[in-house]
NUTOR-995515 format. One record per residue (C-alpha): residue number from 1; x negated, y negated, z. Coordinates in pm, 1 decimal, decimal comma. Example, Ala and Ser with C-alpha at 12.3 -4.5 7.8 and 13.67 -1.06 7.14 Angstrom:
2
{pt 1; {-1230,0; 450,0; 780,0}}
{pt 2; {-1367,0; 106,0; 714,0}}
% end
This chain:
433
{pt 1; {1341,0; -7562,3; 4083,3}}
{pt 2; {1508,5; -7331,8; 3835,9}}
{pt 3; {1221,7; -7411,9; 3585,0}}
{pt 4; {962,5; -7290,0; 3822,1}}
{pt 5; {1142,2; -6973,3; 3883,4}}
{pt 6; {1162,2; -6910,6; 3510,1}}
{pt 7; {793,8; -6982,0; 3481,8}}
{pt 8; {697,8; -6748,9; 3749,5}}
{pt 9; {910,6; -6483,3; 3610,2}}
{pt 10; {777,2; -6521,0; 3266,9}}
{pt 11; {437,0; -6496,3; 3418,3}}
{pt 12; {512,6; -6185,1; 3617,5}}
{pt 13; {660,6; -6022,6; 3299,9}}
{pt 14; {355,9; -6118,8; 3113,5}}
{pt 15; {131,3; -5964,8; 3379,2}}
{pt 16; {350,4; -5666,2; 3402,3}}
{pt 17; {346,5; -5606,0; 3024,5}}
{pt 18; {-39,7; -5646,2; 3017,6}}
{pt 19; {-77,0; -5400,4; 3296,6}}
{pt 20; {167,3; -5147,4; 3123,4}}
{pt 21; {-32,0; -5203,5; 2800,4}}
{pt 22; {-369,4; -5127,2; 2979,2}}
{pt 23; {-213,2; -4794,9; 3152,7}}
{pt 24; {-64,9; -4692,4; 2806,4}}
{pt 25; {-394,9; -4757,2; 2640,1}}
{pt 26; {-588,3; -4559,7; 2892,3}}
{pt 27; {-329,8; -4268,3; 2882,0}}
{pt 28; {-370,2; -4270,7; 2496,2}}
{pt 29; {-747,8; -4286,8; 2518,1}}
{pt 30; {-747,8; -4001,0; 2772,7}}
{pt 31; {-503,5; -3808,2; 2545,6}}
{pt 32; {-725,5; -3865,0; 2236,5}}
{pt 33; {-1035,4; -3760,0; 2438,9}}
{pt 34; {-858,7; -3438,1; 2536,5}}
{pt 35; {-742,2; -3373,2; 2184,1}}
{pt 36; {-1095,7; -3430,6; 2061,9}}
{pt 37; {-1224,1; -3186,0; 2324,2}}
{pt 38; {-968,3; -2923,9; 2236,4}}
{pt 39; {-1060,2; -2968,8; 1864,7}}
{pt 40; {-1415,1; -2917,9; 1959,1}}
{pt 41; {-1332,1; -2617,8; 2164,9}}
{pt 42; {-1116,7; -2471,7; 1874,6}}
{pt 43; {-1403,6; -2521,3; 1626,0}}
{pt 44; {-1640,1; -2369,1; 1863,9}}
{pt 45; {-1414,9; -2072,6; 1943,5}}
{pt 46; {-1353,5; -2019,7; 1577,3}}
{pt 47; {-1720,5; -2036,9; 1466,7}}
{pt 48; {-1805,0; -1801,6; 1757,7}}
{pt 49; {-1542,9; -1555,0; 1648,4}}
{pt 50; {-1668,7; -1572,4; 1287,9}}
{pt 51; {-2011,1; -1505,5; 1407,3}}
{pt 52; {-1904,9; -1189,5; 1603,2}}
{pt 53; {-1702,9; -1078,8; 1300,3}}
{pt 54; {-2030,6; -1127,6; 1090,3}}
{pt 55; {-2222,0; -917,2; 1356,3}}
{pt 56; {-1962,1; -652,4; 1359,5}}
{pt 57; {-1960,2; -637,1; 999,5}}
{pt 58; {-2326,0; -575,3; 975,0}}
{pt 59; {-2294,2; -309,1; 1241,5}}
{pt 60; {-2030,5; -119,7; 1033,4}}
{pt 61; {-2239,9; -114,6; 728,8}}
{pt 62; {-2524,9; 25,5; 925,7}}
{pt 63; {-2286,9; 286,2; 1061,7}}
{pt 64; {-2170,4; 374,0; 711,9}}
{pt 65; {-2537,5; 420,5; 620,3}}
{pt 66; {-2603,4; 631,5; 923,7}}
{pt 67; {-2309,3; 866,2; 858,7}}
{pt 68; {-2416,2; 908,2; 498,9}}
{pt 69; {-2772,3; 1010,9; 618,5}}
{pt 70; {-2633,0; 1249,8; 855,0}}
{pt 71; {-2422,8; 1397,3; 570,7}}
{pt 72; {-2714,9; 1452,5; 341,2}}
{pt 73; {-2916,3; 1654,5; 611,0}}
{pt 74; {-2627,3; 1852,8; 766,7}}
{pt 75; {-2583,3; 2214,8; 656,4}}
{pt 76; {-2279,4; 2277,5; 869,7}}
{pt 77; {-1921,1; 2199,6; 734,9}}
{pt 78; {-1788,5; 2094,4; 1068,9}}
{pt 79; {-2079,6; 1836,0; 1105,6}}
{pt 80; {-2018,7; 1717,3; 759,2}}
{pt 81; {-1644,8; 1672,5; 822,4}}
{pt 82; {-1728,2; 1476,2; 1129,5}}
{pt 83; {-1978,4; 1261,7; 954,2}}
{pt 84; {-1739,3; 1186,4; 664,6}}
{pt 85; {-1449,0; 1085,5; 912,4}}
{pt 86; {-1703,4; 846,5; 1070,6}}
{pt 87; {-1763,1; 693,5; 730,8}}
{pt 88; {-1380,9; 662,2; 691,1}}
{pt 89; {-1338,1; 490,7; 1013,6}}
{pt 90; {-1636,9; 249,6; 976,5}}
{pt 91; {-1508,1; 171,8; 615,9}}
{pt 92; {-1177,1; 74,5; 733,5}}
{pt 93; {-1310,3; -147,2; 1017,1}}
{pt 94; {-1557,1; -304,6; 775,7}}
{pt 95; {-1264,0; -401,4; 525,8}}
{pt 96; {-1068,0; -536,5; 815,7}}
{pt 97; {-1374,0; -761,6; 925,0}}
{pt 98; {-1421,3; -883,5; 564,4}}
{pt 99; {-1068,4; -1029,7; 557,6}}
{pt 100; {-1151,1; -1247,2; 871,3}}
{pt 101; {-1471,2; -1396,3; 721,7}}
{pt 102; {-1430,0; -1759,0; 631,9}}
{pt 103; {-1496,0; -1735,2; 257,7}}
{pt 104; {-1297,0; -1685,5; -52,6}}
{pt 105; {-1156,9; -1333,1; -68,8}}
{pt 106; {-1206,8; -1362,2; -451,3}}
{pt 107; {-1585,8; -1375,5; -406,0}}
{pt 108; {-1596,7; -1048,4; -206,0}}
{pt 109; {-1322,5; -877,3; -393,8}}
{pt 110; {-1561,3; -627,5; -561,2}}
{pt 111; {-1750,1; -572,2; -246,1}}
{pt 112; {-1429,7; -502,6; -47,6}}
{pt 113; {-1316,1; -271,8; -328,4}}
{pt 114; {-1629,1; -65,0; -306,0}}
{pt 115; {-1609,8; -26,8; 78,7}}
{pt 116; {-1233,2; 69,8; 58,8}}
{pt 117; {-1321,2; 315,7; -207,0}}
{pt 118; {-1614,1; 463,5; -8,5}}
{pt 119; {-1373,8; 541,8; 277,1}}
{pt 120; {-1120,3; 689,8; 38,5}}
{pt 121; {-1394,7; 917,8; -124,8}}
{pt 122; {-1515,4; 1026,1; 217,3}}
{pt 123; {-1148,8; 1115,4; 338,3}}
{pt 124; {-1102,4; 1297,6; 10,0}}
{pt 125; {-1433,0; 1519,6; 58,1}}
{pt 126; {-1331,7; 1575,1; 428,7}}
{pt 127; {-988,2; 1698,0; 316,7}}
{pt 128; {-1161,9; 1938,2; 59,9}}
{pt 129; {-1404,8; 2075,4; 319,2}}
{pt 130; {-1118,8; 2137,0; 568,8}}
{pt 131; {-925,8; 2326,0; 295,3}}
{pt 132; {-1225,2; 2553,0; 236,6}}
{pt 133; {-1388,9; 2380,8; -54,5}}
{pt 134; {-1724,2; 2218,5; -91,0}}
{pt 135; {-1904,7; 1932,6; -256,6}}
{pt 136; {-2076,5; 1985,3; -600,3}}
{pt 137; {-2370,2; 1810,7; -773,6}}
{pt 138; {-2168,8; 1514,8; -889,9}}
{pt 139; {-2043,5; 1453,2; -531,7}}
{pt 140; {-2406,9; 1474,1; -398,6}}
{pt 141; {-2515,9; 1227,2; -663,0}}
{pt 142; {-2228,8; 991,7; -577,4}}
{pt 143; {-2312,7; 1004,9; -191,4}}
{pt 144; {-2659,3; 923,5; -272,1}}
{pt 145; {-2542,8; 612,5; -459,6}}
{pt 146; {-2313,5; 521,7; -161,6}}
{pt 147; {-2602,7; 550,8; 66,8}}
{pt 148; {-2831,2; 328,6; -136,9}}
{pt 149; {-2548,6; 66,8; -166,5}}
{pt 150; {-2462,6; 75,6; 209,4}}
{pt 151; {-2843,6; 39,5; 284,7}}
{pt 152; {-2872,2; -257,6; 79,2}}
{pt 153; {-2554,9; -414,7; 212,5}}
{pt 154; {-2674,4; -348,3; 581,6}}
{pt 155; {-3015,7; -509,9; 502,5}}
{pt 156; {-2836,5; -806,8; 326,4}}
{pt 157; {-2612,8; -860,7; 636,7}}
{pt 158; {-2906,4; -841,3; 873,5}}
{pt 159; {-3098,4; -1098,4; 673,7}}
{pt 160; {-2795,3; -1324,5; 670,0}}
{pt 161; {-2762,1; -1296,8; 1044,1}}
{pt 162; {-3118,7; -1377,8; 1099,6}}
{pt 163; {-3136,0; -1682,3; 858,1}}
{pt 164; {-2798,8; -1810,8; 970,2}}
{pt 165; {-2651,3; -1789,1; 627,4}}
{pt 166; {-2373,0; -1540,6; 725,4}}
{pt 167; {-2034,0; -1717,1; 673,1}}
{pt 168; {-1928,4; -1835,9; 1013,3}}
{pt 169; {-1756,3; -2168,2; 953,7}}
{pt 170; {-1877,6; -2526,4; 1044,9}}
{pt 171; {-1772,6; -2791,7; 1270,8}}
{pt 172; {-1578,1; -2965,2; 994,9}}
{pt 173; {-1430,8; -2615,9; 904,4}}
{pt 174; {-1572,7; -2624,9; 549,9}}
{pt 175; {-1549,3; -2270,6; 384,1}}
{pt 176; {-1865,9; -2087,4; 304,5}}
{pt 177; {-1862,3; -1992,3; -73,0}}
{pt 178; {-2125,6; -1719,9; -159,4}}
{pt 179; {-2260,0; -1670,7; -517,3}}
{pt 180; {-2215,5; -1327,3; -722,8}}
{pt 181; {-2606,1; -1284,8; -714,0}}
{pt 182; {-2603,5; -1249,7; -325,3}}
{pt 183; {-2439,4; -900,9; -337,6}}
{pt 184; {-2609,9; -576,6; -478,2}}
{pt 185; {-2431,1; -407,9; -762,0}}
{pt 186; {-2180,2; -154,0; -639,3}}
{pt 187; {-2172,6; 195,0; -779,2}}
{pt 188; {-1859,9; 330,1; -940,5}}
{pt 189; {-1711,9; 627,8; -752,0}}
{pt 190; {-1521,6; 866,3; -973,4}}
{pt 191; {-1333,3; 1148,0; -782,2}}
{pt 192; {-1018,8; 1322,0; -709,3}}
{pt 193; {-854,2; 1025,8; -516,7}}
{pt 194; {-601,3; 748,6; -568,5}}
{pt 195; {-863,9; 474,3; -560,5}}
{pt 196; {-1117,6; 637,8; -792,5}}
{pt 197; {-1278,8; 426,9; -1046,6}}
{pt 198; {-1193,7; 685,2; -1300,2}}
{pt 199; {-825,0; 576,9; -1238,2}}
{pt 200; {-910,1; 247,1; -1415,4}}
{pt 201; {-1016,8; 440,0; -1728,5}}
{pt 202; {-707,9; 660,4; -1749,3}}
{pt 203; {-558,3; 679,5; -2107,6}}
{pt 204; {-217,0; 564,3; -2213,5}}
{pt 205; {64,7; 811,1; -2160,9}}
{pt 206; {208,9; 979,9; -2482,6}}
{pt 207; {601,1; 977,5; -2448,6}}
{pt 208; {702,4; 1018,8; -2817,8}}
{pt 209; {694,4; 825,8; -3139,8}}
{pt 210; {646,9; 466,6; -3125,9}}
{pt 211; {958,1; 244,2; -3138,4}}
{pt 212; {983,1; -117,1; -3261,6}}
{pt 213; {1116,1; -409,2; -3086,5}}
{pt 214; {1465,7; -397,5; -3249,4}}
{pt 215; {1513,6; -18,2; -3168,1}}
{pt 216; {1392,2; -92,5; -2816,5}}
{pt 217; {1651,4; -377,5; -2788,4}}
{pt 218; {1922,9; -147,3; -2894,4}}
{pt 219; {1825,4; 125,2; -2654,0}}
{pt 220; {1829,8; -112,7; -2352,0}}
{pt 221; {2151,3; -276,4; -2450,5}}
{pt 222; {2338,3; 60,9; -2486,1}}
{pt 223; {2203,3; 193,2; -2162,9}}
{pt 224; {2281,2; -109,9; -1965,5}}
{pt 225; {2579,5; -251,2; -2132,6}}
{pt 226; {2472,1; -622,3; -2175,3}}
{pt 227; {2287,6; -831,9; -2427,9}}
{pt 228; {1913,6; -882,9; -2397,4}}
{pt 229; {1643,8; -1083,4; -2572,9}}
{pt 230; {1291,1; -1001,8; -2625,9}}
{pt 231; {1058,7; -1186,3; -2380,4}}
{pt 232; {721,4; -1014,0; -2435,3}}
{pt 233; {510,0; -705,3; -2414,8}}
{pt 234; {311,6; -522,9; -2136,3}}
{pt 235; {-4,9; -331,4; -2169,7}}
{pt 236; {-150,4; -64,1; -1944,0}}
{pt 237; {-91,8; 314,3; -1935,0}}
{pt 238; {272,9; 248,6; -2020,4}}
{pt 239; {285,9; -35,4; -2278,0}}
{pt 240; {652,5; -174,8; -2285,4}}
{pt 241; {866,6; -429,9; -2433,1}}
{pt 242; {1011,6; -679,4; -2191,9}}
{pt 243; {1368,5; -790,4; -2232,4}}
{pt 244; {1563,6; -1069,7; -2051,0}}
{pt 245; {1935,7; -1128,4; -1986,7}}
{pt 246; {2106,6; -1360,6; -1749,9}}
{pt 247; {1987,3; -1255,5; -1399,6}}
{pt 248; {1828,9; -944,6; -1527,0}}
{pt 249; {1498,5; -800,1; -1680,9}}
{pt 250; {1444,4; -455,3; -1836,6}}
{pt 251; {1122,2; -284,6; -1985,0}}
{pt 252; {1140,1; -16,7; -2252,9}}
{pt 253; {828,7; 186,3; -2323,8}}
{pt 254; {665,8; 141,0; -2671,7}}
{pt 255; {586,5; 517,5; -2675,8}}
{pt 256; {920,3; 721,1; -2681,1}}
{pt 257; {1161,3; 418,2; -2614,6}}
{pt 258; {1231,2; 512,4; -2254,8}}
{pt 259; {1381,8; 279,6; -2003,5}}
{pt 260; {1090,5; 208,5; -1769,2}}
{pt 261; {1250,7; -29,5; -1530,8}}
{pt 262; {1566,4; -258,1; -1499,6}}
{pt 263; {1676,6; -509,5; -1229,4}}
{pt 264; {1955,7; -735,4; -1175,7}}
{pt 265; {2128,1; -906,0; -877,2}}
{pt 266; {2384,3; -733,1; -661,6}}
{pt 267; {2726,6; -885,9; -634,7}}
{pt 268; {2764,2; -828,1; -274,2}}
{pt 269; {2563,8; -852,0; 51,5}}
{pt 270; {2687,7; -531,3; 218,8}}
{pt 271; {2437,9; -391,1; 473,9}}
{pt 272; {2419,0; -86,1; 684,7}}
{pt 273; {2439,7; 282,2; 625,2}}
{pt 274; {2742,4; 389,3; 414,1}}
{pt 275; {3008,8; 651,3; 519,2}}
{pt 276; {2987,8; 988,1; 379,0}}
{pt 277; {3236,5; 935,8; 103,4}}
{pt 278; {3076,8; 609,4; -18,1}}
{pt 279; {2729,6; 781,2; -4,7}}
{pt 280; {2846,4; 1067,0; -222,5}}
{pt 281; {3006,3; 790,9; -477,6}}
{pt 282; {2675,5; 616,5; -490,7}}
{pt 283; {2479,5; 932,6; -552,2}}
{pt 284; {2717,4; 1033,0; -840,7}}
{pt 285; {2691,0; 678,4; -1003,7}}
{pt 286; {2299,8; 712,2; -983,4}}
{pt 287; {2285,5; 1063,8; -1128,0}}
{pt 288; {2512,9; 971,0; -1417,4}}
{pt 289; {2308,5; 668,1; -1495,6}}
{pt 290; {1977,1; 877,6; -1475,0}}
{pt 291; {2140,9; 1137,1; -1712,3}}
{pt 292; {2234,3; 869,8; -1957,5}}
{pt 293; {1872,7; 728,9; -1943,3}}
{pt 294; {1697,1; 1055,7; -2008,9}}
{pt 295; {1624,9; 1164,6; -1646,5}}
{pt 296; {1823,4; 1486,3; -1599,1}}
{pt 297; {1833,4; 1747,6; -1324,7}}
{pt 298; {1746,0; 1528,7; -1035,2}}
{pt 299; {1794,0; 1557,0; -666,0}}
{pt 300; {1809,9; 1259,1; -400,1}}
{pt 301; {1534,8; 1288,0; -138,7}}
{pt 302; {1547,5; 943,0; 18,2}}
{pt 303; {1776,9; 637,4; 62,7}}
{pt 304; {1763,9; 272,1; 163,8}}
{pt 305; {2063,4; 23,0; 208,2}}
{pt 306; {1982,5; -337,2; 228,9}}
{pt 307; {2062,7; -666,2; 34,0}}
{pt 308; {2385,8; -536,4; -98,9}}
{pt 309; {2234,7; -240,2; -269,3}}
{pt 310; {2173,8; 127,5; -222,1}}
{pt 311; {1816,0; 232,1; -323,7}}
{pt 312; {1818,8; 604,7; -393,5}}
{pt 313; {1512,3; 798,3; -476,5}}
{pt 314; {1558,6; 1109,2; -688,6}}
{pt 315; {1295,7; 1372,9; -790,2}}
{pt 316; {1312,5; 1618,1; -1047,3}}
{pt 317; {1423,1; 1996,5; -1001,9}}
{pt 318; {1311,5; 2273,4; -1212,9}}
{pt 319; {1402,2; 2628,0; -1151,4}}
{pt 320; {1521,2; 2536,0; -790,5}}
{pt 321; {1188,9; 2352,3; -722,4}}
{pt 322; {1159,4; 1994,8; -631,3}}
{pt 323; {888,7; 1819,9; -818,9}}
{pt 324; {789,6; 1514,7; -591,7}}
{pt 325; {557,7; 1345,9; -852,8}}
{pt 326; {855,8; 1306,0; -1092,0}}
{pt 327; {1020,3; 1043,2; -873,0}}
{pt 328; {1249,5; 784,4; -1004,8}}
{pt 329; {1442,7; 505,3; -790,3}}
{pt 330; {1788,7; 372,8; -890,6}}
{pt 331; {1962,0; 66,2; -740,3}}
{pt 332; {2335,4; 88,5; -710,4}}
{pt 333; {2554,0; -230,1; -633,7}}
{pt 334; {2763,6; -152,4; -333,5}}
{pt 335; {3025,1; -395,6; -434,4}}
{pt 336; {3084,1; -263,3; -773,8}}
{pt 337; {2943,1; 87,3; -756,2}}
{pt 338; {2737,4; 18,2; -1084,6}}
{pt 339; {2359,9; 69,1; -1139,0}}
{pt 340; {2165,9; -259,4; -1117,9}}
{pt 341; {1817,8; -128,7; -1103,8}}
{pt 342; {1575,8; 139,2; -1217,8}}
{pt 343; {1208,7; 223,8; -1150,5}}
{pt 344; {1079,0; 532,6; -1354,4}}
{pt 345; {720,1; 453,2; -1371,8}}
{pt 346; {603,5; 731,0; -1146,2}}
{pt 347; {830,1; 981,4; -1317,6}}
{pt 348; {703,1; 879,8; -1678,0}}
{pt 349; {325,1; 901,3; -1554,4}}
{pt 350; {364,4; 1247,4; -1412,5}}
{pt 351; {664,9; 1405,9; -1565,1}}
{pt 352; {489,3; 1634,3; -1813,1}}
{pt 353; {552,2; 2017,3; -1844,6}}
{pt 354; {383,0; 2223,3; -1590,7}}
{pt 355; {301,4; 2582,6; -1524,3}}
{pt 356; {415,4; 2621,6; -1160,9}}
{pt 357; {258,2; 2916,6; -990,7}}
{pt 358; {470,6; 3170,5; -814,8}}
{pt 359; {487,9; 3174,6; -432,4}}
{pt 360; {258,8; 3436,8; -289,6}}
{pt 361; {401,1; 3383,3; 61,5}}
{pt 362; {769,7; 3466,6; 131,2}}
{pt 363; {1012,5; 3227,3; 316,2}}
{pt 364; {988,0; 3438,7; 631,4}}
{pt 365; {596,3; 3429,3; 632,1}}
{pt 366; {585,4; 3058,8; 581,0}}
{pt 367; {836,4; 3016,5; 867,5}}
{pt 368; {589,9; 3217,7; 1093,0}}
{pt 369; {327,0; 2965,9; 1036,9}}
{pt 370; {503,0; 2654,5; 1189,1}}
{pt 371; {519,9; 2564,4; 1553,1}}
{pt 372; {758,4; 2790,5; 1751,3}}
{pt 373; {893,0; 2472,7; 1918,9}}
{pt 374; {1055,2; 2359,0; 1593,8}}
{pt 375; {1429,0; 2448,5; 1529,9}}
{pt 376; {1447,8; 2512,4; 1155,8}}
{pt 377; {1730,8; 2349,5; 965,8}}
{pt 378; {1647,8; 2389,9; 597,8}}
{pt 379; {1387,6; 2546,2; 374,3}}
{pt 380; {1324,3; 2513,0; 5,8}}
{pt 381; {1029,7; 2511,2; -248,0}}
{pt 382; {856,5; 2186,6; -368,9}}
{pt 383; {568,3; 2095,5; -573,6}}
{pt 384; {390,7; 1843,2; -349,2}}
{pt 385; {132,1; 1599,6; -470,1}}
{pt 386; {-183,6; 1664,9; -245,6}}
{pt 387; {-410,5; 1439,0; -455,7}}
{pt 388; {-349,0; 1220,6; -770,6}}
{pt 389; {-456,3; 1503,1; -992,1}}
{pt 390; {-341,5; 1814,6; -784,3}}
{pt 391; {-7,6; 1960,7; -686,0}}
{pt 392; {59,5; 2246,3; -452,3}}
{pt 393; {360,8; 2468,1; -442,7}}
{pt 394; {481,2; 2446,2; -82,2}}
{pt 395; {773,0; 2554,3; 139,1}}
{pt 396; {945,3; 2234,5; 255,4}}
{pt 397; {1067,1; 2304,4; 595,4}}
{pt 398; {1313,0; 2069,7; 770,7}}
{pt 399; {1309,7; 2116,7; 1146,3}}
{pt 400; {1379,1; 1940,7; 1466,2}}
{pt 401; {1208,6; 1899,0; 1806,6}}
{pt 402; {1435,6; 1724,7; 2077,8}}
{pt 403; {1585,4; 1418,3; 1898,7}}
{pt 404; {1332,5; 1409,4; 1604,6}}
{pt 405; {1335,2; 1564,7; 1271,4}}
{pt 406; {1020,9; 1659,1; 1066,7}}
{pt 407; {942,2; 1793,4; 710,3}}
{pt 408; {663,3; 2053,5; 728,4}}
{pt 409; {502,6; 2150,0; 405,3}}
{pt 410; {333,3; 2510,7; 408,5}}
{pt 411; {137,2; 2590,0; 109,7}}
{pt 412; {306,7; 2882,4; -55,4}}
{pt 413; {-18,4; 3032,2; -196,5}}
{pt 414; {-256,9; 3036,0; 86,0}}
{pt 415; {-42,8; 2946,2; 406,6}}
{pt 416; {-228,0; 2610,9; 476,2}}
{pt 417; {-26,1; 2334,9; 642,3}}
{pt 418; {-48,6; 2055,3; 379,9}}
{pt 419; {159,4; 1778,1; 536,9}}
{pt 420; {392,4; 1679,5; 820,0}}
{pt 421; {623,0; 1383,0; 786,0}}
{pt 422; {850,8; 1243,2; 1043,7}}
{pt 423; {1226,7; 1168,1; 937,6}}
{pt 424; {1353,0; 833,3; 1065,4}}
{pt 425; {1722,3; 735,9; 1018,0}}
{pt 426; {1867,9; 387,6; 1097,2}}
{pt 427; {2117,3; 145,5; 950,3}}
{pt 428; {1884,4; 72,2; 665,5}}
{pt 429; {1862,1; 455,6; 553,8}}
{pt 430; {1644,0; 738,5; 590,6}}
{pt 431; {1263,5; 710,6; 553,4}}
{pt 432; {946,5; 931,9; 620,1}}
{pt 433; {660,6; 837,6; 835,5}}
% end
């Protein structure tokens, strides 16, 4: 009797196990089908999104061509500014679309650089027209080159959409890899702007007599107070010797033997804005280091407190005028109060002697040109970089509206409003937006 019960129990368990296995198998099969369906939907959605991206990119290149065509036939400065701003907007949107195409960004780097530069050039011309200037023969020739290139790109994009070769991804998510020959040659745009092709041809900066490796090593060791070993040499506009120490790196320029940069690790992880007393000590330590490194008569204009360091930005001051292009950053260890970093590249690239024009507007005349809603807190003269090759003497007016503070820059020669920056202060420091 007991044997029969055991047999029946075993049979029951076998049937139950078989049924459970069948149910599990059906569930897993259904789950696999759902996963496959979701994968197919994902691929389809991705391909569709890439297809729309390609269509929008083609549209943006056509918009850039249209803006350039309107620009060449317009005799009104107002209309020309509007056309240029349309080109700026279309350029920015086109660059954003390029980054979403499923192809190697290395392959389209030159194309992306041209479209970005075209937008920057249009913005530069727009600002010039708004300031009362005009375009010249060189500008008109470059605008024609831009138009020709944009037309070619628009035609190429249209052809790719028609024959299905626009990169849109495939079911197995292979990446499309275009060849260099697919894109027309992009023109070089040389103008007064940060992204100008001419910036690539800028000569080396002369800072003084050339120093050798040994002399450069003595300079960096004396300034920083630790032993360094030569690790290499950089090229570019500021060729420099590279020196290594334990946990630190420093660069000394070949021309003039100036400390170009230096960075070491902080000893603490102190965060947050310091009290006034600590802040003044940090500024004093930074200024003393700058004086020692050959960057005298500076004034702090910005600060950041993070990662155990105080990052203080200084600009040079000449005759009571702040020179914003002559900027240098200093890192101070908040644990020891000692300098642990320096970045003087901008100072060395721009810090030449200048003939600063006298202000034609008085302080009172400048104040009359700002909004009467602002409560003025401080006014001083500053030489402001309004383009990579042009500076303007301005009244820097620090003023408040409700709970916000701003820096308003009024051109001291013609009264134009050059720039408005909003000051933001939090636990990390003070920054401008």
